[in-house]
N, C-alpha and C positions, 0 to 999 in steps of 0.2 A: 504494500499498500504506500504511496506517494504521499509524503506529506504535502498538506496545503501551504500555498505562498504565504499566504496569511497566517502565522503561526499562531496555535492556541495555547493558553496557558498551560506550560510543559507540567506546572505542579500537579495538574490533574492526572497526568499518567505515571504510574510507578516506575523506576530507572529499571534499564538491562540490566543484563547479568554484569557482572565486577569484572573490570579490564585487567587482565596478567601482564606482567613486564613481557612477556614473551609477543604481546601486540603490538610494541614496538619496534621488534626484532626482525624488522623487514625496510622496503624502500620508505625514505620520509614523502613519495610523492603517493605512495599507498595510504599511509596512516594520516596524512595531514586531512584528506577529503573525509577518510573514514571517522575522525573525530567530531566532525559537525553533527549535532543530534546527541553526542555521548553528553553526559553528567559530570561535574567535576565539582566535587565539594571538597573543603580544606575545615576540619572539624566541625562537618556536617552543614558549612554554611557554602552557598555556592549556585551553580545552576547548569543550563543547558547550555553549551559550545556552540556559537553560531559564526564564528569566524576566525580562522588563524592564518599562519603563514608558514611555509615550509622553506628552510635553511638548510642549502647542502655543502659541504666544507669544498667543494670546487669552485665554488663561483664566489666573489672578493666582497659580496654583503652578509656573508657568514662571519661569525666571530672565531670561527675556527680555522679561518683560510691561511692564516699567516702561521697556523703550527699551535700548538698546547701551551697556555700560560696559567700563572695560579687561578685567574678568574675562570677560565673555561676548561679547564683540567676533566672535567666531569662529562663533557661531550666526547672527551676520547675514549670513555668509558664504556660498560656494556649499556645496552637500550634499556629504559624504563625507567629512568632517573628523572630528577627536576634539573634545571640549570636556572638559577636566578641571578637577575643582573641589574644594575642599577642604570637607568636610560639619562644619559646627560646631566647625572649627579643627582637627579630629582627623583623620580618613579622606578620603584620595581616592575620587572617583566619576568614573568614565567614562562619557560621553554620544557615541552617533553624530550629527551633524548632518543634518538632514532637508531636503526639499522647497525651492523656488527659492531664490535668493539673497533676503535680505531677510525671508524667513518668519520664521527665528529658531525653529525648531522640532528637538525634538531626541529622542532614546531614550536613555534611562538603563538601563545594562546592569545589572540587580540580582543575577544568579545563574549559574553555570556547574556542568556536570557536567565535573569534571577527567577530562582524557584524555592531555595533553601533558606532560611536566616534572612529573610528580607527587613526585618527590623534592626538586626544586627548592621546588614549591609548601611542602612539610611544612618543608622548613629555613625558609623566610621568614615562615611562619607560627607557627611552633614548635609545630606538633600533627600527629596522626598522622592522624585521623578526615577519610576523603575527602568526608565528606558535610559537614564543617564548614569546609572549606579555600576554599571560593567561593560560599558561603550567605549573599549579601549583598554590597551594591556595594561598602562599603568592606573587605571580604574580601576580595572578588575582585581587587581592586586591589594590595592587599597582595601576595597570592600569586603574581600575573602582574608584579609589580613597577613598577605603573605609577605616576607621579609628574605634579608639574605640567610637567614635561619632554615628558611624552608626548601635552600638549595642542596643538591646532590642527595634527596630524598627519593626512596623507591615510590613507583609511582601504584603500587597496588599493598600499601601498609599504611595505615592511620600515622598522622593524622589527615591523608589524602584518600578520597576514594574516587573512583573512574567507574563509571557504568556505561556499558554500551547505549547505543540508541536502539530505539525500537522501531522496524520497519526501516524504510528507506527514506532517503532525505533528498530533498530537491537543491543541488548544489552549484552555483556559480563560481566562477574564476574570473581573477585578474591583476595586475599587476600588482607589487607590493605597495605599503605606505610608509613615507618617511625616511626613504634609502636613496641613495646617489649613484650608488654601483650596483649592476646587474639589474638596475631599474626595468628592464623591458621582460624580465622574466614573469611569467604570468602564475605565479606560486602561491598568490593569495585566494581562500577557498572561502565562502561562506553560504547562509543558509539563504535560498532566494527569500527575497519578500519581508525578510525579518526587520523588526523595528528597532532592534537591539544591536545594531552593526556600529563600528566606529565610524563608520563612513560607507552610502551606498555604491553598490557596485555602477558601474554604468549601464544604461537599460542596452536591450541587445547583445 
């Protein structure tokens, strides 16, 4: 069953089966679209993933492009762990490490549709509008309380919970946002028609 382009309140549906670390041990280009519609929770707070971006070590926009550092070392390890970094010294961003050990590829989580712990998110973000709570990588990390202490954590153990989407999703793709290198690659994926995206995808 294909999801409607006008998203229903995902909280009405129970999360799918838990995702194991093995889910991420394959091409980042397979994992990224498969995460659309999955439920991502940290200490029970979170929602449905509606937007992601893929990053591969062979392209210069990836943090791993120039090799391992103290910051990105987790990207060079096994799949199924978090990679959290601070963007422009201001916002935390969370990524899921993919592919075999040494590949250093990851999926950036860009936006969620809030479904769990919305009052907590509103308090953390100091705003009420659900559409703005998690509509960007920095916003969702603030809403879920994600900081550097959540880096290098396994994606299939507390405090993190990931559940597969139920059924199929109507997915759109386009170029990634806010980068100047490899900017032409269409490695951004989103749930078509979602009101919770960080930025709409071009029509058509």
